[in-house]
Backbone as JSON, one array per atom type, in Angstrom:
{
  "sequence": "MNKIKVKLNRNILIIFIILIVCGCGKSSSELVRENDSLKQYCQKIEEDVNFYFVTMGEVHINLDKIKSIEDEIIVNSLKDGGFLREDVKALLAEIEKLIKESKEKIEALNVRLLTNNTIKIAELNAAAQTLTQEIEYKNEHIADITSELAKRTELISQQSLAIQGLKRDKEERDNIISKNEEQINSVYYIFADAKTLKDKAITAKSGLFNTKKVLQGDFDEKTFTKVDLRKTKTLQIKSKTAKILTAHPTGSYSLVKNENSYTLNISNPNDFWSVSHYLVVQTK",
  "N": [[-25.58, 13.58, 16.54], [-27.69, 11.97, 17.74], [-27.7, 13.27, 20.47], [-28.62, 15.9, 19.57], [-31.5, 15.39, 18.72], [-32.61, 14.71, 21.11], [-32.42, 17.29, 22.58], [-33.95, 18.78, 21.2], [-36.39, 17.69, 21.32], [-37.03, 18.22, 24.24], [-36.89, 20.71, 23.97], [-39.82, 20.82, 23.09], [-41.57, 19.76, 24.07], [-41.48, 21.14, 26.44], [-42.61, 23.42, 24.98], [-44.7, 22.97, 24.84], [-46.18, 22.39, 27.34], [-45.96, 25.24, 28.64], [-47.43, 26.17, 26.96], [-49.67, 24.84, 28.13], [-49.88, 25.78, 30.62], [-50.05, 28.92, 30.61], [-53.01, 27.97, 28.98], [-54.72, 28.15, 30.78], [-57.75, 28.97, 32.46], [-58.51, 30.46, 30.27], [-60.68, 30.79, 27.03], [-62.89, 28.18, 25.54], [-62.57, 28.15, 22.66], [-60.76, 29.96, 22.16], [-58.75, 28.26, 23.52], [-58.27, 26.36, 21.21], [-57.86, 27.59, 18.86], [-55.25, 28.34, 19.71], [-54.03, 25.66, 20.36], [-54.03, 24.56, 17.5], [-52.22, 26.57, 16.45], [-49.78, 25.87, 17.98], [-50.12, 23.21, 16.81], [-49.13, 23.91, 13.89], [-47.0, 24.78, 14.14], [-44.86, 23.91, 15.5], [-45.08, 20.83, 13.44], [-43.44, 22.22, 11.15], [-41.64, 23.27, 12.66], [-40.58, 20.14, 13.05], [-40.6, 19.59, 9.94], [-38.53, 21.18, 9.56], [-36.29, 20.54, 10.98], [-35.71, 17.18, 10.42], [-35.27, 18.41, 7.52], [-32.91, 19.3, 7.82], [-31.35, 16.96, 8.71], [-32.03, 15.22, 7.12], [-30.05, 16.96, 4.92], [-27.75, 16.99, 6.26], [-27.08, 14.69, 6.35], [-26.73, 13.61, 3.3], [-24.61, 15.49, 3.57], [-22.24, 14.2, 4.03], [-22.19, 11.66, 3.44], [-21.68, 12.6, 0.28], [-19.4, 13.87, 1.5], [-17.74, 11.14, 2.11], [-17.77, 10.07, -0.42], [-15.64, 11.52, -1.79], [-13.73, 11.17, -0.05], [-12.92, 9.19, -0.67], [-12.6, 9.18, -3.99], [-10.32, 10.35, -3.65], [-8.01, 9.06, -1.93], [-8.02, 7.03, -3.85], [-6.5, 8.21, -6.08], [-4.28, 8.32, -4.21], [-3.19, 5.9, -4.46], [-2.54, 4.36, -6.66], [-1.55, 6.6, -7.69], [1.16, 5.78, -6.29], [1.67, 3.01, -7.96], [3.41, 1.62, -10.08], [3.9, 3.22, -13.55], [1.59, 4.85, -12.96], [-1.3, 6.77, -13.04], [-3.78, 7.58, -15.37], [-3.03, 10.94, -17.14], [-5.16, 12.06, -18.2], [-7.01, 10.74, -16.88], [-6.92, 11.3, -13.77], [-7.76, 13.98, -14.16], [-10.9, 13.32, -14.42], [-11.7, 12.19, -12.47], [-10.77, 14.56, -10.47], [-12.38, 15.65, -11.31], [-15.19, 14.95, -10.4], [-14.73, 15.31, -7.99], [-14.32, 17.65, -7.5], [-17.43, 18.34, -8.4], [-18.78, 16.66, -6.04], [-18.05, 18.41, -4.43], [-18.61, 21.42, -5.02], [-21.87, 20.59, -4.79], [-22.44, 19.92, -2.18], [-21.8, 22.27, -1.35], [-23.53, 23.58, -1.57], [-26.0, 22.4, -1.07], [-25.53, 23.06, 1.76], [-25.27, 25.65, 1.52], [-28.21, 25.92, 1.21], [-29.63, 25.15, 2.87], [-28.77, 27.03, 5.71], [-30.11, 29.14, 4.82], [-32.47, 28.4, 4.75], [-32.99, 27.63, 7.56], [-32.27, 30.35, 8.81], [-34.29, 31.86, 7.56], [-36.79, 30.57, 8.3], [-36.49, 30.33, 11.15], [-36.75, 28.82, 13.48], [-35.45, 26.68, 14.14], [-33.3, 26.52, 16.47], [-30.18, 25.82, 18.27], [-27.48, 25.39, 19.36], [-25.8, 23.29, 19.48], [-26.58, 22.59, 16.78], [-25.95, 24.3, 14.75], [-23.3, 24.57, 15.23], [-22.6, 21.96, 14.25], [-22.99, 22.72, 11.6], [-21.49, 24.23, 10.37], [-18.87, 23.21, 10.98], [-19.17, 21.19, 8.99], [-19.11, 23.11, 7.03], [-16.39, 24.19, 7.19], [-14.92, 21.82, 6.35], [-15.92, 21.03, 3.92], [-14.46, 23.55, 2.63], [-11.8, 23.42, 2.7], [-11.65, 20.63, 1.76], [-12.24, 21.71, -0.75], [-9.97, 23.62, -1.24], [-8.01, 21.8, -0.96], [-8.27, 20.35, -3.36], [-7.75, 22.23, -5.23], [-4.74, 22.84, -4.45], [-4.21, 19.93, -6.02], [-5.16, 19.99, -7.95], [-3.06, 22.08, -9.44], [-0.4, 20.9, -8.59], [-0.73, 19.15, -10.63], [-1.07, 20.44, -12.9], [1.61, 21.53, -12.86], [2.53, 18.83, -13.43], [1.92, 17.91, -15.84], [3.17, 20.1, -17.63], [5.8, 19.42, -16.75], [5.82, 16.76, -18.12], [5.19, 17.98, -20.84], [7.18, 18.71, -21.08], [9.41, 17.05, -21.26], [8.26, 15.48, -23.17], [9.16, 17.2, -25.59], [11.64, 17.34, -25.41], [12.29, 14.93, -26.19], [11.37, 14.25, -28.5], [12.89, 16.03, -29.75], [15.27, 14.67, -29.06], [14.28, 12.54, -31.18], [14.5, 13.33, -33.58], [17.18, 14.04, -33.78], [18.68, 11.72, -33.76], [16.76, 10.58, -35.77], [18.01, 12.43, -37.97], [20.89, 11.67, -37.48], [20.48, 8.64, -38.68], [19.81, 8.99, -41.52], [21.96, 10.89, -42.26], [23.72, 7.9, -41.64], [22.81, 6.52, -42.96], [23.12, 7.4, -45.56], [25.72, 7.51, -46.24], [26.51, 5.13, -45.78], [25.11, 3.74, -47.82], [26.62, 5.57, -50.1], [29.05, 4.34, -49.4], [28.63, 2.25, -50.17], [27.94, 1.54, -52.76], [28.22, 0.93, -56.19], [29.53, 1.26, -59.68], [28.97, -0.46, -62.75], [29.46, -1.37, -66.46], [28.75, -2.38, -69.49], [29.55, -2.12, -72.45], [30.33, -1.76, -75.9], [34.06, -1.32, -77.05], [34.56, 0.95, -79.51], [32.51, 1.93, -77.66], [32.27, 2.61, -75.63], [36.01, 4.52, -75.65], [34.52, 6.42, -76.68], [32.7, 7.57, -74.67], [35.0, 7.98, -73.18], [35.24, 6.43, -71.55], [37.58, 4.73, -72.02], [41.3, 4.77, -73.56], [43.69, 5.33, -75.77], [47.15, 5.35, -75.37], [50.52, 6.49, -75.44], [53.78, 4.9, -76.68], [53.22, 1.99, -77.55], [50.26, 2.23, -77.77], [48.67, 1.63, -75.25], [46.29, 0.52, -74.13], [43.62, 2.42, -71.08], [41.81, 2.42, -68.34], [38.96, 4.09, -67.17], [40.81, 7.12, -66.87], [40.26, 9.31, -67.87], [38.28, 12.05, -68.56], [35.76, 10.81, -67.44], [31.37, 10.28, -67.7], [30.08, 9.73, -64.58], [27.09, 8.95, -64.99], [27.11, 7.56, -67.41], [27.39, 4.82, -66.43], [25.67, 2.18, -64.34], [24.12, 1.98, -61.62], [24.87, 0.42, -58.24], [24.12, -1.58, -55.42], [26.33, -3.04, -53.79], [25.91, -4.58, -51.35], [23.96, -5.77, -52.43], [24.73, -7.13, -54.65], [25.37, -10.08, -56.46], [25.49, -11.27, -59.37], [25.63, -10.76, -62.33], [24.09, -10.3, -65.26], [25.95, -10.67, -68.38], [24.54, -9.66, -71.48], [26.3, -10.4, -74.6], [28.08, -12.33, -76.77], [31.08, -12.12, -76.39], [32.87, -11.0, -73.97], [34.97, -9.08, -71.64], [37.13, -8.71, -69.15], [37.78, -5.49, -68.5], [38.3, -3.62, -65.66], [40.22, -3.77, -62.79], [39.94, -6.27, -60.34], [40.46, -8.75, -57.93], [41.24, -11.88, -58.35], [39.82, -14.92, -57.13], [37.34, -13.7, -56.22], [35.54, -13.29, -57.74], [33.62, -15.19, -61.1], [33.9, -15.94, -64.48], [30.91, -16.93, -66.27], [30.59, -18.4, -69.35], [27.69, -19.15, -71.62], [26.01, -19.71, -73.84], [25.08, -17.46, -75.87], [25.8, -15.34, -73.71], [27.15, -13.8, -71.15], [28.08, -14.67, -67.9], [28.04, -13.35, -64.96], [29.44, -14.09, -61.49], [29.73, -12.91, -58.04], [31.58, -13.62, -55.87], [32.71, -13.1, -53.71], [31.74, -10.0, -52.53], [32.76, -7.52, -50.92], [35.34, -8.22, -51.28], [35.81, -7.98, -54.6], [35.39, -5.47, -55.01], [37.1, -4.01, -54.1], [38.91, -2.78, -55.13], [37.81, -1.19, -56.89], [35.82, 0.67, -57.7], [34.19, 1.01, -59.56], [33.2, -1.34, -62.48], [34.33, -2.06, -65.6], [33.48, -4.04, -68.32], [33.89, -5.31, -71.64], [32.46, -5.5, -74.67], [31.11, -6.9, -77.77]],
  "CA": [[-26.69, 13.96, 16.41], [-28.84, 12.01, 18.84], [-27.81, 14.26, 21.27], [-29.38, 16.7, 19.13], [-32.61, 14.89, 18.58], [-33.0, 15.14, 22.27], [-32.41, 18.36, 22.74], [-35.3, 19.28, 20.09], [-37.23, 16.43, 21.57], [-37.16, 18.6, 24.92], [-37.69, 22.27, 23.3], [-41.12, 21.53, 22.12], [-42.38, 19.29, 25.16], [-40.83, 22.48, 27.04], [-43.85, 24.88, 24.94], [-46.68, 22.46, 25.04], [-46.41, 22.72, 29.36], [-45.52, 26.57, 28.72], [-48.9, 26.78, 26.65], [-51.23, 24.2, 29.17], [-49.81, 26.71, 31.79], [-51.0, 29.66, 30.03], [-53.82, 28.15, 28.6], [-56.29, 27.88, 32.24], [-58.93, 30.68, 32.66], [-59.14, 30.54, 28.88], [-62.17, 30.1, 26.28], [-62.55, 26.54, 24.63], [-62.16, 28.71, 21.45], [-59.13, 30.44, 22.07], [-57.64, 27.29, 23.64], [-58.84, 25.85, 20.09], [-56.73, 28.45, 17.89], [-53.16, 27.85, 20.23], [-53.18, 24.11, 19.71], [-53.85, 24.38, 16.24], [-51.07, 27.58, 16.15], [-48.61, 25.3, 18.21], [-49.23, 22.48, 16.04], [-48.03, 24.3, 13.02], [-45.29, 25.94, 14.87], [-44.6, 22.1, 15.86], [-45.1, 20.67, 12.31], [-42.47, 23.16, 10.84], [-39.67, 22.4, 13.12], [-40.33, 18.93, 12.46], [-40.03, 19.91, 9.31], [-36.94, 21.96, 9.55], [-35.52, 19.51, 11.34], [-35.96, 16.51, 8.91], [-34.45, 19.04, 6.61], [-31.62, 19.54, 8.62], [-30.34, 15.64, 9.12], [-31.11, 14.76, 5.26], [-28.78, 17.67, 4.02], [-26.33, 16.89, 6.56], [-27.12, 12.86, 6.16], [-26.2, 13.95, 2.04], [-22.99, 16.26, 2.74], [-21.55, 13.5, 5.01], [-22.3, 10.89, 1.99], [-20.38, 13.59, -0.33], [-17.62, 13.54, 1.74], [-16.69, 9.95, 2.09], [-17.29, 9.39, -1.9], [-14.97, 12.47, -1.64], [-12.37, 11.23, 0.4], [-12.75, 7.64, -1.4], [-11.31, 8.88, -4.92], [-9.01, 10.75, -2.89], [-7.36, 7.61, -1.74], [-7.89, 6.0, -5.02], [-5.6, 8.97, -6.36], [-3.07, 8.62, -3.93], [-2.76, 4.31, -4.13], [-2.73, 4.43, -7.92], [-0.27, 7.36, -7.73], [2.33, 4.79, -6.01], [1.9, 2.28, -8.73], [4.22, 1.6, -11.55], [2.81, 3.61, -14.23], [0.22, 5.11, -12.18], [-2.86, 7.18, -13.32], [-3.45, 8.38, -17.34], [-3.45, 12.47, -16.5], [-6.99, 12.29, -18.41], [-8.37, 9.6, -15.61], [-6.38, 12.35, -12.8], [-8.58, 14.98, -14.21], [-11.54, 13.1, -14.45], [-11.37, 11.93, -10.95], [-10.7, 15.71, -10.16], [-13.8, 16.61, -12.18], [-16.23, 14.59, -9.46], [-14.63, 15.96, -6.93], [-15.43, 19.46, -7.79], [-18.8, 18.03, -8.32], [-19.38, 17.24, -5.06], [-17.98, 19.84, -3.26], [-20.18, 22.11, -5.4], [-23.55, 19.64, -4.75], [-22.23, 19.44, -0.83], [-21.75, 23.68, -0.57], [-24.81, 24.21, -2.2], [-26.79, 21.89, -0.11], [-25.48, 24.37, 3.32], [-26.14, 26.94, 1.79], [-29.83, 26.33, 1.12], [-30.07, 24.72, 5.16], [-28.9, 28.12, 6.21], [-30.54, 30.05, 4.37], [-33.78, 28.23, 5.47], [-32.37, 27.69, 8.89], [-32.08, 31.66, 9.15], [-35.29, 32.54, 7.16], [-37.56, 29.99, 9.29], [-36.38, 31.31, 12.63], [-37.3, 27.87, 14.11], [-34.52, 26.07, 15.24], [-32.03, 27.67, 17.54], [-29.66, 25.68, 18.71], [-26.1, 25.65, 19.26], [-24.96, 21.7, 18.12], [-26.68, 22.16, 14.92], [-25.18, 25.76, 14.01], [-21.73, 24.01, 14.98], [-22.56, 20.96, 13.16], [-22.99, 23.31, 10.17], [-19.91, 25.09, 10.89], [-17.68, 22.22, 10.69], [-18.99, 20.79, 7.52], [-18.75, 24.19, 5.92], [-15.45, 24.2, 7.17], [-14.37, 21.08, 6.44], [-15.54, 21.75, 2.46], [-13.73, 24.22, 1.82], [-10.69, 22.29, 3.49], [-11.54, 20.0, 0.38], [-11.6, 22.34, -2.61], [-8.02, 23.84, -1.21], [-6.74, 20.02, -1.23], [-8.03, 19.6, -4.41], [-6.96, 23.05, -5.85], [-3.48, 21.82, -4.31], [-3.98, 18.34, -6.33], [-5.11, 20.84, -9.43], [-1.79, 22.81, -9.44], [0.31, 19.8, -9.08], [-1.3, 18.04, -12.14], [-0.51, 21.67, -14.33], [3.33, 21.18, -12.85], [3.11, 17.7, -14.07], [1.51, 18.5, -16.86], [3.63, 21.0, -18.36], [6.89, 18.89, -16.74], [5.67, 15.93, -19.11], [5.54, 18.42, -22.13], [9.25, 19.5, -21.64], [9.87, 15.95, -21.28], [8.02, 15.04, -24.85], [9.31, 18.34, -26.26], [12.73, 16.82, -25.47], [11.94, 13.36, -26.66], [11.11, 14.6, -29.71], [13.95, 16.57, -30.27], [16.1, 13.08, -29.53], [14.34, 11.17, -31.87], [14.59, 14.16, -35.15], [18.33, 13.81, -34.03], [18.64, 10.57, -33.8], [16.73, 10.43, -37.69], [18.85, 12.67, -39.12], [22.02, 10.83, -37.72], [20.31, 7.62, -39.25], [19.68, 9.31, -42.18], [23.28, 10.17, -42.1], [24.42, 6.75, -41.74], [22.08, 5.87, -44.24], [22.98, 8.19, -47.02], [26.95, 7.7, -45.86], [26.68, 3.48, -46.28], [25.25, 3.71, -49.24], [27.76, 6.01, -50.77], [30.13, 3.51, -49.44], [28.38, 0.45, -50.79], [27.81, 1.86, -54.19], [29.2, 0.51, -57.03], [28.9, 1.42, -60.69], [29.0, -1.5, -63.73], [29.39, -0.98, -67.97], [29.22, -3.34, -70.82], [29.91, -1.91, -73.98], [32.02, -2.26, -77.12], [35.15, -0.54, -77.74], [34.03, 1.87, -79.54], [30.87, 2.96, -76.54], [33.82, 3.33, -74.0], [36.46, 5.02, -76.05], [33.72, 7.84, -77.21], [32.19, 7.86, -73.28], [36.1, 8.93, -72.68], [35.98, 5.36, -70.57], [38.75, 4.49, -71.94], [41.96, 5.4, -74.28], [44.71, 4.09, -75.91], [48.67, 6.73, -75.46], [51.9, 5.56, -75.27], [54.8, 4.59, -77.87], [52.73, 1.1, -77.89], [48.9, 2.72, -77.73], [47.51, 1.04, -74.24], [45.12, 0.79, -73.7], [44.2, 2.8, -70.4], [40.3, 2.65, -68.28], [38.71, 5.02, -65.99], [41.67, 7.88, -66.62], [39.85, 10.42, -68.94], [37.1, 12.8, -67.64], [34.4, 10.3, -67.93], [30.91, 10.76, -66.79], [29.63, 8.59, -63.85], [25.44, 8.69, -65.34], [26.66, 6.43, -67.71], [26.97, 3.92, -65.45], [24.62, 2.08, -64.14], [24.92, 2.11, -59.69], [23.93, -0.55, -57.7], [24.64, -1.62, -54.4], [27.09, -3.86, -53.68], [25.41, -5.97, -51.14], [23.19, -6.77, -52.7], [24.36, -7.66, -56.15], [25.87, -11.1, -56.49], [25.11, -11.52, -59.77], [25.07, -9.66, -63.44], [24.01, -11.1, -67.02], [26.25, -10.02, -69.93], [23.92, -10.07, -72.66], [27.01, -10.43, -75.41], [28.53, -12.98, -77.19], [32.01, -11.86, -76.27], [32.93, -10.31, -72.73], [36.45, -8.93, -71.16], [36.82, -7.87, -67.86], [39.23, -4.61, -68.59], [39.05, -3.2, -64.74], [40.82, -4.37, -61.67], [39.05, -6.87, -59.74], [41.06, -9.37, -56.9], [41.22, -13.37, -59.01], [39.16, -15.32, -56.97], [36.55, -13.1, -55.93], [34.43, -14.0, -58.95], [34.15, -15.98, -62.14], [32.6, -15.35, -65.36], [30.63, -18.37, -66.78], [30.01, -18.73, -70.39], [26.75, -19.52, -71.68], [25.33, -19.72, -75.17], [24.98, -16.37, -75.98], [26.04, -14.54, -73.45], [27.62, -14.34, -70.08], [27.68, -14.61, -66.43], [29.65, -12.63, -63.74], [29.24, -14.41, -60.32], [30.84, -12.71, -57.69], [31.5, -14.73, -54.72], [33.03, -12.45, -52.18], [31.58, -8.48, -52.91], [33.72, -6.47, -50.62], [36.94, -8.39, -51.79], [35.71, -8.17, -55.42], [35.08, -4.32, -55.45], [38.25, -3.21, -52.59], [40.45, -2.4, -56.02], [38.03, -0.1, -57.72], [33.9, 0.56, -57.23], [33.71, 0.78, -61.16], [33.76, -2.57, -63.22], [33.88, -1.63, -66.89], [33.61, -4.92, -69.38], [34.0, -4.72, -73.24], [31.86, -6.55, -75.26], [30.76, -7.13, -79.16]],
  "C": [[-28.02, 13.28, 17.19], [-29.12, 12.7, 20.23], [-29.03, 15.53, 21.17], [-30.62, 16.94, 19.02], [-33.6, 15.14, 19.97], [-33.27, 16.31, 22.76], [-33.58, 18.77, 21.84], [-36.3, 18.93, 20.59], [-37.84, 17.22, 23.3], [-38.03, 20.07, 25.14], [-39.17, 22.06, 23.19], [-41.96, 20.52, 22.99], [-42.4, 20.5, 25.94], [-42.13, 23.47, 26.36], [-45.16, 24.15, 24.87], [-47.02, 22.89, 26.77], [-46.21, 23.86, 28.8], [-47.55, 26.61, 28.67], [-50.12, 26.0, 27.86], [-51.14, 25.01, 29.88], [-50.75, 27.59, 31.54], [-52.5, 29.51, 29.75], [-55.08, 28.18, 29.9], [-56.71, 29.41, 32.65], [-59.52, 30.89, 31.16], [-60.34, 29.97, 28.59], [-61.77, 28.55, 25.34], [-61.73, 27.26, 22.9], [-60.41, 29.47, 21.33], [-58.05, 28.94, 22.47], [-57.59, 26.69, 22.06], [-57.48, 26.4, 19.17], [-55.53, 28.1, 18.86], [-53.2, 26.83, 20.44], [-53.26, 24.49, 18.36], [-52.75, 25.11, 15.4], [-50.02, 26.35, 16.76], [-48.5, 23.8, 17.26], [-48.58, 22.66, 14.46], [-46.84, 23.86, 13.28], [-44.68, 24.14, 14.6], [-44.09, 21.3, 14.52], [-43.84, 21.36, 11.49], [-41.23, 23.29, 11.68], [-39.26, 21.25, 13.47], [-40.12, 18.66, 11.07], [-38.58, 20.16, 8.6], [-35.86, 21.28, 9.74], [-35.16, 17.98, 10.65], [-34.89, 17.55, 7.58], [-32.94, 19.02, 6.77], [-31.14, 18.05, 8.49], [-30.33, 15.09, 7.83], [-29.87, 15.58, 4.48], [-27.43, 17.07, 5.08], [-25.94, 15.16, 6.36], [-26.08, 12.82, 4.27], [-24.98, 14.2, 2.04], [-22.26, 15.19, 3.48], [-21.52, 12.44, 3.55], [-21.22, 11.72, 1.02], [-19.34, 13.08, -0.39], [-16.55, 12.75, 1.8], [-16.68, 9.69, 0.85], [-15.94, 10.83, -1.87], [-13.31, 11.98, -1.62], [-12.23, 9.39, -0.26], [-12.05, 7.44, -2.69], [-10.5, 9.67, -4.44], [-7.76, 9.01, -2.62], [-7.41, 6.8, -3.16], [-6.92, 6.63, -5.59], [-4.39, 8.84, -6.14], [-2.71, 6.85, -4.54], [-2.79, 4.46, -5.56], [-1.31, 5.56, -8.18], [1.08, 6.58, -7.28], [2.37, 4.11, -6.7], [2.33, 2.62, -9.2], [3.18, 2.68, -12.71], [1.92, 4.94, -13.96], [-0.85, 6.07, -12.95], [-2.45, 8.02, -15.02], [-3.82, 9.95, -16.75], [-4.87, 12.3, -16.88], [-8.0, 11.17, -17.17], [-7.37, 10.62, -14.5], [-8.04, 13.1, -13.19], [-10.36, 14.6, -14.05], [-12.53, 12.69, -13.05], [-11.28, 13.14, -10.43], [-11.87, 16.6, -10.43], [-15.11, 16.18, -11.21], [-15.87, 14.97, -8.02], [-15.12, 16.78, -6.68], [-16.67, 19.26, -7.24], [-19.65, 18.31, -7.17], [-19.08, 18.22, -3.91], [-19.12, 20.71, -3.52], [-21.47, 21.34, -4.77], [-23.29, 20.08, -2.87], [-22.62, 21.13, -0.25], [-22.78, 24.27, -0.77], [-25.85, 24.07, -1.2], [-26.61, 22.82, 1.8], [-25.5, 25.45, 3.05], [-27.68, 27.14, 2.09], [-29.97, 26.06, 2.5], [-29.75, 25.72, 5.92], [-29.37, 29.1, 6.06], [-32.64, 29.11, 4.92], [-33.89, 28.02, 7.14], [-33.03, 29.69, 9.27], [-33.56, 32.06, 8.96], [-37.03, 31.7, 7.73], [-37.51, 30.46, 10.68], [-36.74, 30.46, 13.72], [-36.74, 26.93, 15.2], [-33.07, 26.54, 15.24], [-31.33, 26.86, 18.37], [-28.12, 25.03, 18.84], [-25.61, 24.64, 17.84], [-24.82, 22.03, 16.66], [-26.07, 23.67, 13.86], [-23.71, 24.86, 13.92], [-21.38, 23.15, 13.75], [-22.37, 21.31, 11.25], [-21.9, 23.83, 9.36], [-19.27, 24.02, 10.21], [-18.02, 21.56, 9.29], [-18.22, 21.75, 6.83], [-17.1, 24.2, 5.97], [-14.56, 22.95, 6.32], [-14.26, 20.59, 4.88], [-14.74, 22.53, 1.66], [-12.27, 23.67, 2.17], [-10.72, 21.58, 2.16], [-11.28, 20.21, -0.89], [-10.23, 23.12, -2.37], [-7.18, 22.81, -1.88], [-6.77, 19.88, -2.4], [-7.37, 21.19, -5.75], [-5.48, 22.77, -5.81], [-3.03, 20.91, -5.51], [-3.85, 19.08, -7.93], [-3.58, 21.35, -9.48], [-0.51, 21.52, -9.78], [0.13, 19.53, -9.9], [-0.63, 18.9, -13.36], [0.93, 21.27, -14.06], [3.79, 20.16, -13.18], [3.3, 17.52, -15.43], [3.02, 19.04, -18.03], [5.06, 20.34, -18.1], [6.81, 17.48, -17.96], [5.52, 16.38, -20.59], [6.32, 18.67, -22.42], [9.5, 18.33, -22.18], [9.9, 15.27, -22.98], [8.73, 16.19, -25.95], [11.01, 17.47, -26.5], [13.42, 15.73, -26.42], [11.73, 13.57, -28.17], [11.85, 15.18, -30.57], [14.73, 15.53, -30.52], [15.88, 12.64, -30.49], [14.25, 12.06, -33.43], [16.05, 14.2, -34.9], [19.01, 12.77, -34.46], [17.95, 9.96, -35.68], [17.26, 11.13, -38.65], [20.53, 11.85, -38.8], [21.6, 9.06, -38.71], [20.67, 8.08, -40.95], [20.61, 9.7, -42.96], [24.12, 9.01, -43.06], [24.3, 6.3, -42.89], [22.69, 5.65, -45.96], [25.0, 7.56, -46.96], [27.05, 5.65, -46.6], [26.19, 3.35, -47.09], [25.78, 4.59, -50.22], [28.78, 4.99, -50.56], [29.7, 2.11, -49.95], [28.12, 0.6, -51.96], [28.61, 1.63, -54.92], [28.38, 0.64, -58.38], [29.57, 0.45, -62.18], [28.82, -0.77, -65.35], [29.26, -1.76, -68.8], [29.12, -2.97, -71.6], [30.83, -2.43, -75.03], [33.12, -0.9, -77.06], [34.9, 1.16, -77.86], [33.73, 3.37, -78.46], [32.15, 3.53, -75.84], [35.08, 4.01, -74.23], [35.64, 6.43, -75.96], [33.17, 8.56, -75.72], [33.57, 7.88, -72.4], [36.02, 7.54, -71.42], [37.66, 4.26, -70.65], [39.63, 4.46, -73.21], [42.92, 4.64, -74.87], [45.91, 5.78, -75.83], [49.32, 5.87, -74.99], [52.57, 5.04, -77.1], [53.7, 3.12, -78.55], [51.25, 0.71, -78.32], [47.99, 1.58, -76.57], [47.02, 1.57, -73.99], [44.78, 1.34, -71.83], [42.45, 3.01, -69.86], [40.8, 3.65, -67.13], [39.58, 6.12, -65.47], [41.55, 8.95, -67.37], [39.23, 10.93, -68.14], [35.48, 12.26, -68.45], [32.43, 10.55, -67.29], [30.07, 9.27, -66.09], [27.88, 8.12, -64.08], [25.92, 7.42, -66.51], [27.28, 4.91, -67.38], [26.19, 3.17, -64.5], [25.16, 1.28, -62.3], [23.78, 0.97, -59.2], [24.85, -0.56, -56.34], [25.46, -3.31, -54.09], [26.79, -5.32, -52.8], [24.1, -6.8, -51.16], [23.22, -7.26, -54.57], [25.28, -8.58, -56.47], [25.98, -11.9, -58.16], [24.66, -10.98, -61.16], [24.96, -10.42, -64.75], [24.85, -10.3, -67.83], [26.03, -10.43, -70.93], [25.29, -10.19, -74.02], [27.87, -11.99, -75.63], [30.26, -13.3, -76.35], [32.18, -10.54, -75.14], [34.79, -10.42, -72.04], [36.15, -8.21, -70.45], [37.78, -6.65, -68.09], [39.52, -3.8, -66.61], [39.84, -3.96, -63.69], [40.06, -5.64, -60.74], [40.23, -8.52, -59.12], [40.62, -11.14, -57.81], [40.61, -14.28, -57.02], [37.87, -14.89, -56.42], [35.56, -12.76, -56.62], [34.77, -14.83, -60.03], [32.82, -16.03, -63.3], [32.6, -16.79, -66.53], [30.41, -17.65, -68.26], [29.23, -19.36, -71.37], [26.78, -19.94, -73.31], [25.81, -18.19, -75.79], [25.1, -14.94, -75.19], [26.99, -14.96, -72.12], [27.32, -14.25, -68.12], [28.49, -14.26, -65.08], [29.11, -12.8, -62.26], [30.52, -13.71, -59.67], [30.3, -12.85, -56.3], [31.77, -13.39, -53.46], [33.06, -10.77, -52.83], [32.63, -7.76, -52.72], [35.29, -6.71, -50.74], [36.98, -7.67, -53.34], [36.28, -6.46, -55.85], [36.33, -3.57, -54.46], [39.19, -1.98, -53.52], [39.55, -1.47, -56.41], [36.41, -0.17, -57.99], [33.54, 0.96, -58.85], [34.43, -1.05, -61.78], [33.08, -2.27, -65.02], [34.72, -3.5, -68.05], [33.11, -4.68, -70.97], [33.28, -5.74, -73.82], [31.31, -6.33, -76.93], [29.43, -7.0, -79.29]]
}
């Protein structure tokens, strides 16, 4: 940049010398007009030069910002968890904004230099061309990152669908297990008098000695009360008499008589319901 400024000052000085030499023998009015024209031309050169350096400085600042954002993306992508996709997209949008702004500044500079035709220094054109190429490179680089982000987004989407599928499979298995456990641990009981039990085909008499049979007829399961054996350890029987007709291991329960009722305490549910999942208690 300093070399370019020195060359500009040298060119302006040469113009002054040429005008002084050529001005010999001219009238004072002609010299004044030429002097004014020279001042305007020099002012125009100075304005264009200032515009050039301001523009180049702003573009360099934008390129530094772009480099900083790129470094931020790279550093954070290496950390555990990395950036969220939305964070990366926001940073890429900021880079695209800076690139667009820089391209517009370079284009405006080129248009001004070509239109005014005041600055014709190779170093200026070369520097502007170098910046243009660097901006184009950044643009291509961001396009690559955006493409890679799209691929990762698609991969994440596929993985998300796979995970959702696994979750659905797990939920289905859990439901099946839950239903199986419910079925396995479902037990049934009924407290009723002899006539009701007979009418519901829960008990029946047969044989020479009219032996009472339990749960051998075509009874309706809905007649019973369904409970979970894991949650049922006490049953209240509201009757002055209570006789257990179904078989249950001794020691797995106790039948306690109260004033006007009985309490069935099940101390070992798994053992109690191991012979039959049905409990039939005859009352009066």
